[in-house]
N, C-alpha and C positions, 0 to 999 in steps of 0.2 A: 396475543401471540406475536412474536417478532421474527421476521425472516430476513436473514442476511445472505446475500448472494455475492460470491467472489468468483470471477472468471480468471483462470490462470492457464494460458496456452501451453505452459511447460509441464502441466500435470498430465500424467498418463492414466489416471484412474479418478473416478468420481467418488467423493467422500461426503457423507451426510452425517452430521452430528446433531443429536437431539439432546437438548438440555431442558429438563423440566423438574417440577417439584415432587412428583410421585410416579410410581411405576405404572399405574392405570392410565395416566395421561400419555406416557411414552408409548404404551401398547396401542392406544387409540390412534396415535399418529402413525405408528408402524403399520397398522392394519389398513390405513388409508392408502399406503403404497403397495401393500401385499395382501389384497383381499381374496385372492384365489388360493384354494387348497386342493391338494391331490389326494383322492380317496380311492382305496382299493375295494371295490364293491364285488358282489358275487358274480356280476356279469363282466367285470373288467375294471380298468382304471378310469376314473372320471375326474375331471377338473371342474370344481364348482366354486362359486363365490360364497364367502362366509355370510355376506349380507343377504343372500337368497335363502339361507337355511332358516326355516321358521321354528321347527322343534325336532328333537331326536327322541325316538321311542325305543326302549330296550325290551326285547322279547327273548327271554332265556339267553342263548348264546349269540343272538343276532341283534343288530340295530337297524331301525328304519329311520332314514333321514328324510324328513318332509321338507321340501323346498317349495318355492313359489310356483314351480311348473311340473314337478315330478317327485316320485318317492324312490329312493335307492335303499337297497338292503346290503349290509356288510357284516362281517364277523369280526367284532372288536369289542372290548369292554367299554362301558359307558365313560369311565374316568379317562380313558385314552382319547376318546373323541372330544371330550371336554378340553383336554390339553391342546389338541390340534385346533379346535375352533376358537379358543381364546376367551378373553374376559367378558365378552358380551353374552355368553351363555351361562345360565344359572340352572343348577340342578334343583328341581322342585319336588322330586320324589325319587324313590329307588329306580324308577323306570323312565323318567322324563327329564330332559334338558330343554329349556326354552331360550329363544333368542330374546334378550331383554328389549331390543329395539322394536319388537312386534307386540310387546305386552301393552294391553290397553286398560285392563282392570284386574283387581283381585276381589273376588266376591264369594259369598256363602251360597252353597247349592244344597238343596234338600237331599239329593241322592248321593253326591260325591263329597260332601263337606265343603272345604275351601277349594276354589278353582281359580286358575289364571285364565283370563281371556287373552288368547294369543291369535291374532289374525282372524277373529270371529269364532274360534274354536275354544272349547272348554278343556283345559288340561288340569287334572287333579293335583292338588298340592298336599303333601303329607305334613303333619304337625312338626316333624323333625326339621324340615327344610323351610318352613314358613318364616321363621325369624330371619334367616339369611336373605330371603326375598324382601321382607320389610326393611331390613338394614340397607339393602341396595337401593330401594326406593327412597329412603331418607337421604342417602348420599347424593342422589341425583337432584334433590330439591334445590 
């Protein structure tokens, strides 16, 4: 990575230009500057860091966002929260999104089939979404 800094006292506004080889790298850089997200929960508006969200669980018309220190409930479709949270979140089943940064292992489980180990928890992975997770793991190698 190369950073070029130009100071111009005549400028009235700060401009940041990101030049990179793909969209994922650009999103990672942008998220470094903009890690907080505004969420309308059932109890009011909450600002939370994307990096604090461990996983999201869908329960019919509601979502439960599990963070490092609390659980928030909101009424929003799973695909919308995935758009809000960004590229670090991968859908592993119809009901779960996980933060890829908290993923430690993918393993077979006798009861649930394939599971993702996320921050010490077992999150079930459906066969439909397993390939997406493996593809992402291969990209990160």
